[in-house]
N, C-alpha and C positions, 0 to 999 in steps of 0.2 A: 533429398539427399543428391539428387542427381546434380542440381545448379552448384552445390557447393565446390565441387573441383575447378568449375569454370569462374567462380567469382574469386577464390583465394588466391590462384597465381598471379592476379593481375597486381597483388601485392609484394613486388618482387623484393627479394632481399639485397637491397643496393645501401651501403652505407650511405649516411646522410650527416653533413657536418652539423656543429652545434646553432649555427645561425640559419642554417636550413631548417631545422627543426622547430626555432624560435619562432621563424616567419610562417611555418605550418602552423604552429599552434596559436600563433595570433590570428590566421585566417578560420581556424578550425573554431574559435571562440567568437568571431564575428557574428555567424550565423545564429546560434542560439541567442545571442544578445538582441539582434535585429526581431528576431521571432519572439522573443520575451517582450520586447518593448510594443511591436503591433499587436501581440494578443492583449496585452495590458489596456492599450488603449481601445481596442473593441469591446473589452471588459467593462471599461468605464462608460461606454456608451449604452450597454447592455447590462447596468449594474441592477436594476429593477427586477429582470428577468433571472437574473444569477441570485439574488436574494432570494426569489421567490422560490428557486431550486434548493438554496440553501435550508429552508424551512419545512420543505417537503417532508422529510423523515418526520419531522415534529407533528405536522397535520396528519399524516398517516397513523402515528402514534395515538392521536385523539380518536380516530376511525377504530384502533385496536381495543383502546380502553374504554370507550362508549363517552357521548356526547354529555351525559349528566354527570359523571365523574370529572369530567375536564372542566365543565363550567363549576363544579364545586370547589375546585382549587384554583379560580380567577383566569381561566384560560378564555380567550375571546374565540369562540368556536365559530366555524364558517367563515372565516378570513385568513390571510396569510398574516396579519397582525397580531403576532404571537409574542414578540421579543419586546423587552422592556430598554428604552433609551434613558440613563441615568443623567445625561449629559446633552448639550446641544451638539456636540462634536461626533457623539456615538453613530449616528446614522452615515455620517460622512466617511468615518474610520471604517464602517463596515463595508462600505462600498468599494473603498479602496482594498479592503483584505479578499473580498470575493474577487475583485477583479484581478488581483494578483494571484490568487489560487487558480483561476483560470487560466491565467496565462502559465504559470510553473506546471500545471497538467498538459497543456499544449507543447512546452518547451522541452519536456523530459526527453521524449522520442528522440527530438532533434538533437539535442544535447548528448546523449548516449551513441547517436549515428556518427556525430563528428568526434566524439571521444573515442569509439571503437576505431574509425579511420585514422587517426593519430597514433593510437596506441599498436595498433597491428602492424604498422613498419617494423617495429622493433621486435617483433615476436617470428617464432619459429613455425613452421607449417602445421606441425602438430597442434602448438600451442592456439594458432588462429583458429583451428578447427573446433579446438574446444569451446574458446570463446564464443566463437560465431553461434555454436549449437545452445551455448547455457545462458549468455548474456541477455538475448531478446526474450526468451523463456522466462527468465527470472522478470524482466519488466513487466511482461505481458501478465503473468501471474500475479504481481503486485497491483495491477491496475483492476483485474477480474475479483481480487480480493477487496478492493475500495468500492467497486460496484456492489457486491454482496453485502458489504457493511452500510452501505446507502440505502438498499432496497429491503434489506432484511434484517442487519444487526442493529442499526441505529433505531428504527422505527420501533422494535421492540423492546429494547432498551430503554428509550423514553417512556413506551407504554408503562414498561415496569415500573419506573421511577414516579410517574404520575400517580400508578395504584398506591405505591408506599406511600407518597405525599397525601392522597385523598384518605389514605386509612389511618392517617396520623391524628389523634385525637387533639395534639397539642398545635399543631400545623395551623397557619389562617389563610394567607394567599401564596400563590405560586409566582415568584416573580423570576423571569428569566432574563438576564441581561444581554444585550447583544454581543458584547465581547465575550462573556462566559460561554455562552451557545456556541460562538464560532469555534473558540478556543476548544471545547469539548468535540465538535464537530470534526475538526481539523485531525486533533488528536486521535480520535476513534477509526477514522477512516484510514489514517495512516497504519495504526495498530492493526487494521484489519487486512491491509495489503500485506503487511510485512509477516503476519500469520500464515497467510495463504503462501508465502514463499519458503515455508518451513521445510516443504518436501524438497524443493529446489536446492535450498541450502544443504539438505543432509546428501541429496546426489553429487552436489559439486565435491564437498569435502570428501565423500568417497572416491569419487573419479578423478581427482588430483591425487589421489593417495596420502592425504593428511590422515584419514581415519579408514579403518576398515569395518565391514558390517558386522563381523563378529565383535568388534570393540564397542560398537553402539549398542549391540544386544547386551552385551555385560553390563553397560553403563545406564540401562534403561531406567534404574531406579533412581538416577541421579538426573536424568534428563526429566522424570516426573516431577522430582521436587523443584527443578529448574522452572520448569512450564508453570507449575502451582505457584511459584513465587511471582513470576512475571504475570499470570493472570490475576492475583491480588494486586499488584501495582497498576495493571491497566484499568480494572473495574473502578467504576467511580462511587461504588457502594461498597459496604462490609458484610453484607448477607451471603449466606451460603449458596442461595440459587444462582444468583448472577456470577458467581466466582467459578461455579461449575458450569455455567453456560460458556464461559470464557475458556476455562481450561480443558474441558472434554475435547473439543473440535482441535486445539492446540496439540494435544495428546494423540489423537486418531489421524493429523495430518504426519506428525512425526514416525508414527506407525507405516503410513503410506509410504512417506518417502524413504523409509528403510526397506520396504518391500520392492519399490522400484529400482532401488539402489542394488538389491541382490540380483532381480532381474538384468539389469543393466551390466553388471559385472560378470553374470554368468554368459551372457550372449558376448562380451567382450573376449572372455577366457576361450569361448568355442570359436569365435572367428580366429584367434590367434592358433590354436590348435590346427584348424583347418588350413590356415595359411602356412603353418609350419611343415604339414603333412604334405 
């Protein structure tokens, strides 16, 4: 917090003409595009390493569910060759996808920084301070949620799906296409990132005055219903276990955000009283 007063005044409240804004916007867009292109180029170079990272949750799921059960559904154990190519172009398309995924991951912080520098010129000091505190926190929590999904959520989700498939007396062989697996991987990783942003979202809504903590407490039953519906939409299966495994963390994170919001507003009100005194 000590650095905050030193950083914010550098963005002076100096009016800018429309032409200057457009020039600044083009300059700000230039660097994220450059970073995206360079990162994509290196992603293509290291495509095989990125593909191995892509299937790591699936390999870890095999360790969780057991080698014998994995073999019983047709998975090639002990190797990264776990995905099925249904066409000659599937492998090439997967290389393009993983390279672009890596490029986007690298580019997001750069893009957020330049977006902040562009928007901050038109904000008041109080608005800058709030954005400076909340926006980086939201991005960091999103990345942490993605990592939790990668190392914990996805492996156990895949292990549970393997278990269900192995216990199905009507199923024969488990064919997992490259495109399908990549879609599941990306969608679920994004969902895990967004889920961990739930406390951040609650705190932002309360801090900017859109809702009050008392209102959120009164709306708890509706929040519970919304989280239940979202969990049902996110989970790839219809069993209650998977639904609850997704729903319960969402509800706990909401309650955590509500508690943090109460503490935040209590400290804010106490500071105002002390300042007024």
